[in-house]
N, CA, C and O of each residue as an XYZ file, in Angstrom:
192
protein
N     144.300     78.313    115.881
C     144.150     79.116    114.671
C     143.941     79.175    114.508
O     143.508     80.298    114.766
N     142.775     78.086    112.761
C     141.735     78.326    112.575
C     140.498     79.334    112.428
O     140.061     80.312    111.821
N     140.079     77.715    114.124
C     138.863     78.507    114.496
C     138.842     80.201    114.899
O     137.894     80.948    114.658
N     140.114     80.595    115.563
C     140.182     82.246    116.190
C     139.569     83.651    114.062
O     138.841     84.574    113.699
N     140.581     82.713    113.573
C     141.044     83.152    112.341
C     138.961     83.135    111.638
O     138.758     84.182    111.024
N     137.288     81.935    111.690
C     136.738     81.040    111.872
C     135.648     82.512    111.974
O     134.887     83.223    111.318
N     136.291     82.294    113.402
C     134.951     83.171    114.109
C     134.887     84.446    113.579
O     133.927     85.086    113.152
N     136.714     84.862    113.726
C     136.539     86.987    112.998
C     136.006     87.136    111.533
O     135.545     88.205    111.131
N     136.148     85.246    110.224
C     135.040     85.932    109.925
C     134.333     86.348    109.426
O     134.261     87.060    108.424
N     133.255     85.657    110.542
C     132.245     85.068    110.955
C     131.355     86.461    111.551
O     130.296     87.042    111.313
N     132.576     86.571    112.512
C     131.861     88.463    113.186
C     131.985     89.037    111.494
O     131.068     88.753    110.723
N     132.781     89.580    111.171
C     133.041     90.320    110.521
C     131.575     90.769    108.964
O     131.125     91.832    108.537
N     131.304     89.179    108.585
C     130.114     89.006    108.172
C     128.971     89.425    108.643
O     128.361     90.143    107.851
N     128.077     89.096    110.396
C     127.750     89.938    110.936
C     127.609     90.768    110.816
O     126.451     91.156    110.664
N     128.492     91.501    110.797
C     128.194     93.278    110.804
C     128.215     93.624    109.786
O     127.891     94.811    109.738
N     128.467     93.157    108.729
C     128.217     93.942    107.480
C     126.944     94.092    107.346
O     126.292     95.136    107.336
N     126.215     91.778    107.121
C     124.814     92.050    107.246
C     123.627     93.407    108.214
O     122.432     93.683    108.113
N     124.855     93.976    109.158
C     123.494     94.079    111.032
C     123.993     95.048    109.945
O     123.046     95.738    109.568
N     125.470     95.437    109.120
C     125.481     96.977    108.858
C     123.660     97.315    107.510
O     122.563     97.874    107.533
N     124.271     96.739    106.878
C     123.044     96.668    105.853
C     121.945     96.555    105.345
O     121.415     96.918    104.294
N     121.489     95.665    106.763
C     120.074     95.523    107.092
C     119.639     96.856    107.938
O     118.451     97.157    108.059
N     120.768     97.682    108.554
C     120.095     99.094    109.197
C     120.650    100.141    108.099
O     119.571    100.723    107.981
N     121.344    100.709    107.364
C     120.742    100.495    106.175
C     118.880    100.723    104.793
O     118.130    101.523    104.234
N     119.157     99.474    105.002
C     117.912     99.430    104.426
C     116.735     99.623    105.254
O     115.767    100.122    104.679
N     116.592     99.279    106.709
C     115.932    100.368    107.302
C     115.823    100.930    107.728
O     114.844    101.114    108.451
N     117.152    101.910    107.531
C     117.170    103.333    107.649
C     117.621    103.936    107.187
O     118.295    104.710    107.867
N     117.654    104.134    105.485
C     118.765    104.470    104.591
C     118.691    105.563    105.066
O     117.788    105.747    105.881
N     119.646    106.731    104.719
C     120.296    107.758    104.655
C     119.447    109.335    104.144
O     120.287    110.168    104.484
N     118.872    109.718    103.845
C     118.022    111.158    103.675
C     118.678    111.742    102.477
O     119.710    112.317    102.826
N     118.459    111.817    101.124
C     118.787    112.073     99.801
C     118.801    113.893     99.778
O     117.724    114.489     99.759
N     119.917    114.537     99.782
C     120.188    116.083    100.229
C     119.449    116.818     98.031
O     119.763    116.326     96.947
N     118.799    117.652     98.225
C     118.160    118.389     97.910
C     119.010    119.150     97.230
O     120.080    119.026     97.825
N     119.169    119.947     96.224
C     120.012    121.161     95.973
C     118.880    121.548     94.910
O     117.983    121.011     94.260
N     119.208    122.255     95.030
C     117.458    122.992     93.381
C     119.383    123.383     92.178
O     120.568    123.528     92.478
N     118.669    123.384     91.030
C     118.822    123.085     90.007
C     118.822    123.952     88.732
O     118.222    123.509     87.752
N     119.503    125.269     88.646
C     119.047    125.611     87.791
C     119.937    126.233     86.223
O     120.917    126.963     86.375
N     119.544    125.913     85.035
C     120.994    126.553     83.744
C     119.376    126.865     83.087
O     118.233    126.422     83.205
N     120.236    128.098     82.210
C     119.227    129.287     81.718
C     120.212    128.205     80.205
O     121.240    127.591     79.920
N     118.750    128.703     79.669
C     119.247    127.400     78.243
C     118.855    128.856     76.799
O     118.032    129.770     76.844
N     119.751    128.518     75.805
C     119.892    130.134     75.009
C     117.923    130.138     73.613
O     117.306    129.296     72.962
N     117.825    131.351     73.848
C     116.132    131.103     73.495
C     116.983    130.732     71.482
O     116.492    131.226     70.467
N     117.993    129.982     71.485
C     118.357    130.243     70.050
C     118.229    129.053     69.568
O     118.175    128.746     68.378
N     118.149    127.967     71.019
C     117.696    126.907     70.936
C     116.623    126.402     70.647
O     116.374    125.234     70.351
N     115.425    127.981     70.791
C     114.082    126.860     70.521
C     113.359    128.172     69.611
O     112.379    128.699     70.137
N     113.901    128.794     68.033
C     113.403    129.544     67.536
C     112.945    127.822     66.229
O     113.519    126.736     66.142
N     111.935    128.282     65.612
C     111.249    127.446     65.684
C     111.828    128.237     63.456
O     111.979    129.442     63.258
N     112.013    127.080     62.207
C     111.984    127.566     60.983
C     110.971    127.551     60.540
O     110.760    126.366     60.801
N     109.428    128.093     59.696
C     108.922    127.560     58.642
C     108.741    128.335     57.386
O     108.253    127.795     56.393
């Protein structure tokens, strides 16, 4: 019984390690979204 559990745990670790290696070798592309923010002119007034 313990041998089956050990085999399942080792298989799970192998699958997780393979997944990490796959993500490291072929990372998902970052989604680029443009950002626009209107800043009020009052923030940039100079008082001399």
